[in-house]
C-alpha positions in Angstrom: -9.2 -19.8 -6.3 -9.9 -16.1 -5.9 -7.0 -13.7 -5.2 -9.2 -12.0 -2.6 -6.6 -9.3 -2.0 -3.4 -7.4 -2.7 -0.4 -6.3 -0.8 0.6 -2.6 -1.5 4.3 -1.7 -1.3 6.3 1.2 -2.5 9.7 2.1 -3.9 10.4 4.2 -0.8 8.9 6.0 2.2 6.5 8.8 1.3 5.8 7.7 -2.3 2.0 7.7 -1.7 1.1 4.2 -0.8 -1.9 5.3 1.3 -3.2 7.7 -1.4 -3.1 4.9 -4.0 -4.6 2.4 -1.6 -7.5 4.7 -0.7 -8.1 5.4 -4.4 -8.1 1.7 -5.2 -10.6 1.2 -2.4 -12.9 3.8 -3.9 -12.4 2.3 -7.4 -13.3 -1.2 -6.3 -16.4 0.1 -4.4 -17.5 2.0 -7.5 -17.6 -1.3 -9.3 -19.9 -2.9 -6.7 -17.3 -4.7 -4.6 -16.9 -4.5 -0.8 -13.4 -3.7 0.3 -11.5 -3.5 3.5 -7.9 -2.6 4.3 -5.1 -2.9 6.9 -2.0 -1.0 7.7 -0.6 -3.6 10.1 2.4 -1.5 11.3 2.6 2.2 11.5 5.2 4.6 13.0 5.0 8.3 13.8 1.6 7.8 15.4 -0.1 10.6 17.5 -1.7 10.1 20.8 -5.5 10.8 20.3 -8.1 10.2 23.0 -5.7 8.0 24.9 -4.8 5.8 21.8 -1.9 6.0 19.3 -3.4 6.8 15.9 -1.8 6.9 12.4 -3.4 9.3 9.9 -2.8 6.9 7.0 -4.4 4.0 8.8 -7.4 6.1 9.7 -7.9 7.0 6.1 -7.9 3.3 5.2 -10.5 2.7 7.9 -12.7 5.4 6.7 -12.6 4.3 3.1 -13.6 0.7 3.9 -17.0 -0.7 3.1 -17.3 -2.1 6.6 -17.0 -0.2 9.8 -14.3 -1.8 12.0 -12.3 -0.7 15.0 -9.1 1.2 14.5 -6.9 -1.4 16.2 -8.0 -4.0 13.7 -6.8 -1.9 10.8 -3.6 -0.9 12.6 -2.7 -3.5 15.3 0.8 -2.1 15.8 0.9 1.7 16.2 4.2 3.3 17.4 4.9 6.9 18.3 8.6 7.1 17.2 8.9 8.1 13.6 11.5 5.4 12.8 11.9 2.1 11.0 9.4 -0.4 12.5 12.0 -2.6 14.2 13.5 0.5 15.9 10.1 1.9 16.9 9.0 -1.4 18.3 12.1 -1.8 20.4 11.9 1.8 21.7 8.2 1.1 22.6 9.0 -2.2 24.3 6.9 -4.2 21.9 7.3 -7.2 19.6 5.7 -7.4 16.2 4.1 -10.8 15.7 3.8 -11.6 12.0 1.6 -14.6 12.6 -0.8 -12.4 14.6 -1.0 -10.0 11.7 -1.8 -12.8 9.3 -4.5 -14.1 11.6 -6.0 -10.6 11.9 -5.9 -10.3 8.1 -7.7 -13.6 7.6 -10.4 -12.5 10.0 -11.0 -9.3 8.1 -10.9 -11.0 4.7 -14.1 -12.8 5.5 -15.9 -9.4 5.8 -15.4 -8.1 2.2 -14.8 -9.1 -1.4 -11.3 -7.7 -1.5 -8.6 -7.1 1.1 -5.8 -4.5 0.7 -2.8 -4.6 3.0 -0.5 -1.6 3.0 3.1 -2.2 4.0 5.2 0.3 5.9 8.1 2.1 4.2 9.7 0.2 1.3 9.9 -3.5 0.3 13.1 -4.3 2.3 12.4 -2.3 5.5 13.0 -4.3 8.6 9.8 -4.9 10.5 11.3 -7.0 13.3 14.8 -8.0 14.2 14.4 -11.1 12.0 11.9 -10.1 9.4 11.3 -7.5 6.7 8.2 -6.1 5.1 8.8 -8.6 2.3 8.4 -11.4 4.8 4.9 -10.1 5.8 3.9 -10.0 2.1 5.1 -13.6 1.7 3.2 -14.7 4.8 0.0 -13.2 3.6 0.3 -14.7 0.2 -1.2 -11.8 -1.8 0.1 -10.6 -5.1 1.9 -7.3 -4.7 1.0 -3.9 -6.3 4.0 -1.7 -6.5 3.6 2.1 -6.0 6.3 4.1 -7.8 6.8 7.6 -6.6 7.3 9.6 -9.7 10.3 11.8 -8.8 14.0 12.0 -9.6 15.5 8.6 -9.0 12.3 6.7 -9.5 13.6 4.6 -12.4 16.4 3.1 -10.3 14.2 2.7 -7.2 11.5 1.0 -9.2 13.8 -1.4 -11.0 15.7 -2.4 -7.9 12.5 -2.9 -5.9 11.0 -5.1 -8.7 14.2 -7.1 -8.8 14.1 -7.7 -5.1 10.4 -8.5 -5.2 10.6 -11.0 -8.1 13.7 -12.5 -6.7 11.8 -13.5 -3.6 9.3 -15.5 -5.7 6.4 -13.2 -4.8 4.1 -12.2 -7.7 3.8 -8.6 -8.8 0.3 -8.0 -10.1 1.3 -4.6 -11.5 2.6 -1.1 -10.7 0.9 2.3 -10.2 2.6 5.6 -10.7 2.0 8.3 -8.0 3.0 11.9 -8.6 3.8 13.2 -5.1 5.0 16.6 -6.3 3.8 19.1 -8.9 7.2 19.7 -10.5 8.6 16.6 -12.1 10.1 17.0 -15.6 9.5 14.2 -18.1 6.7 12.4 -16.2 5.3 10.8 -19.3 8.8 9.8 -20.5 9.6 8.2 -17.1 6.3 6.2 -17.1 7.0 5.1 -20.7 10.5 3.9 -19.6 9.1 1.9 -16.7 6.3 0.4 -18.9 9.1 -0.9 -21.2 11.4 -2.0 -18.4 9.1 -3.6 -15.8 7.8 -7.0 -16.8 4.5 -6.5 -15.0 1.3 -4.5 -16.0 1.1 -0.7 -15.7 -2.1 -0.2 -13.8 -2.5 3.6 -13.7 -1.5 7.1 -12.5 -2.5 9.0 -9.5 -1.8 12.7 -10.4 -0.5 15.3 -8.0 -3.1 17.3 -6.1 -1.7 20.4 -4.3 -4.5 20.6 -1.7 -4.1 16.9 -0.7 -0.3 16.9 -0.4 1.9 13.8 -0.9 0.0 10.7 -2.0 -3.4 12.3 -2.7 -6.4 10.5 -1.3 -8.9 12.3 -3.4 -11.6 10.1 -4.7 -11.1 8.5 -8.1 -14.8 8.8 -8.6 -14.1 12.4 -9.3 -11.9 11.4 -12.2 -8.6 11.8 -10.4 -7.2 8.3 -10.7 -6.2 7.4 -14.3 -6.9 3.6 -13.9 -5.7 2.0 -17.1 -5.4 -1.6 -15.9 -8.5 -1.9 -13.8 -9.7 -4.9 -15.9 -6.7 -6.8 -14.8 -7.4 -6.2 -11.2 -11.0 -7.3 -11.6 -9.9 -10.4 -13.4 -7.6 -11.3 -10.5 -10.6 -11.0 -8.2 -12.6 -13.1 -10.7 -15.6 -10.8 -10.8 
């Protein structure tokens, strides 16, 4: 059975999940695949033309092979810039994980590959009873872990992987994202994680000053050093 998709999580908030996801979308499209993405829950949204819109979710919508409505990409958009369970409570809404899964299954039928970007880190509460990890489990996709290459990344990456593997969810690999220009020993930190993490190293998204944290520049321009792309394609059986 095809994998058909991946769940994208990160070692923390602001580590560049969206930039990596957008670049993965471009990379898949450059290899002749159609791709679609969701960011089911987003906080810190801005009221635009009467609707709450999240910049990251809009980037995912624009990078997709199929033109779909914003609310299908981001069904839960909250204005408060807070943890999802807090933002939902302040907004008087309830996040329905089953509803997100149904929406994902509908979108899956529209493309070769589905990417779902989580909110925050792996153990962030999404409702009063569930965490981001519960959504990943419900979707059943292998996880791609985005590691923000900055001070503390070794500890964050190893702890996140331990929590991920302890939940019984498969990690398809990890991607290094360089959110800042100044990070000493980038190569040495990547080398350490390659040795320590028992899952494939897939590639590096370098820092781009003009793009800010989590660059969304197109990998077709040679920005994304995708070293493990063949492993992703094998998972999709193409």
